[in-house]
Every structure is written in C-alpha cells, then in structure tokens.
N, C-alpha and C positions, 0 to 999 in steps of 0.2 A: 663482340663489341659491347662495352658497358655504356648504358644510357643513364643519364641522371635526370630525375624528374624534379621540377621546381614545385614547391608547395608553400603554403602559408601556415604558420603555427601561432597559436595564442599561448604565450608563455608568461608566467608570473614575472612582473618587472624585477623584483629582487633576484629571482633565479637567473634571469637573463643577464643582469649586471654581474653576478658571480661567475656565470659561464663565460662571459666575454673576458673577464679578468683572468680566469684560468686559461682560456685559449691564448691570450696575449702572453701570459707567463710561460706557457709551454711552446710559444712561437708556432701556433697552429691556427687554423681557422675555426670559427664557431661551427661551421658546417661539419668539419672533420670531428670536432669534439662531440657533437650530437650523434654523428654516425657511430663513433666508438661506443658511446653510451647505449645506443640501440643494439649494437652487436653484442655487447656484454649481457644485456638483458635477454636477448634471444638465445644466446648460447647457454645461459644459466637455465632457461626454461626447458631446453631440449637436451640438456646434459643428463646422462643416466644417473640414477641415484647411487651414491657411494655405498660400498659395502661397509658394514659396521666393523670397526677396528677392534680386535680383541688383544688386549695387553696381557703379556705373560705374568703369572702370579706365582711367586715362590712360596711353596707350602712346606718349607723346611722346618726342622726342629732344632732346639738347643737354645734359642734366644740370643741375647747379647753376650759379648765377651766380658768376663769379669774385669772390673777396673776402668771401664769406659762409661762416662756419663753421657747418655744419649741426648740430654737436654742442653749440652754445651757444644757449640760448633767447634771451638778450639780443641776439645777432647776428641771429637770425631776426626778432625783434620790431623791431629797428632797420631791417631791410630792408623791413619792411611799413609803416613810418611814412611818412605822407604829409605833406608840407610844407603849412602853412596859408597860405603866401605867395601 
C-alpha cells in the first residue's frame, strides 16, 4: 500500500508560477510535476556512470580522390551520386 505524506514547501514565487503553468499545460497536478522532478533527480544521482564512448577512427592512406573539391558541398554530393542506369 502506498502512503502519501503531506508536507509544506517554501518555493520561490516565480518558480511556483512557472510550475503551475507547466502543470496546467500538461494537464497534470502540481504535486505530480514535483514528484516527477524529484524522481528525475534521484535517478540521475544513483545512475551508474556511463562508459566513455570510443569512436572509430579511419587511419587509411591515399587522401582525397583527384578532381573533388572538399571545400564545396556540391562537389562532395556530386561525387556521392550513383547513376541509376
């Protein structure tokens, strides 16, 4: 059985106005909005740290194909075009 505890909070007036507006926009209660915010913060605090992502790096040789200007998007797109023939 879930029990709800009633409590009193001192919240900055401007923050409260924004929170009430957001709750109305999302058609939810201010209580539910505050609960969601607390859940997000608590999950973020207890979430395991993410492993560092390693991106693959191409270490090939040869450079650019002759006749393609790498400073022009149109030239690069034209080089990628595949004939439908």
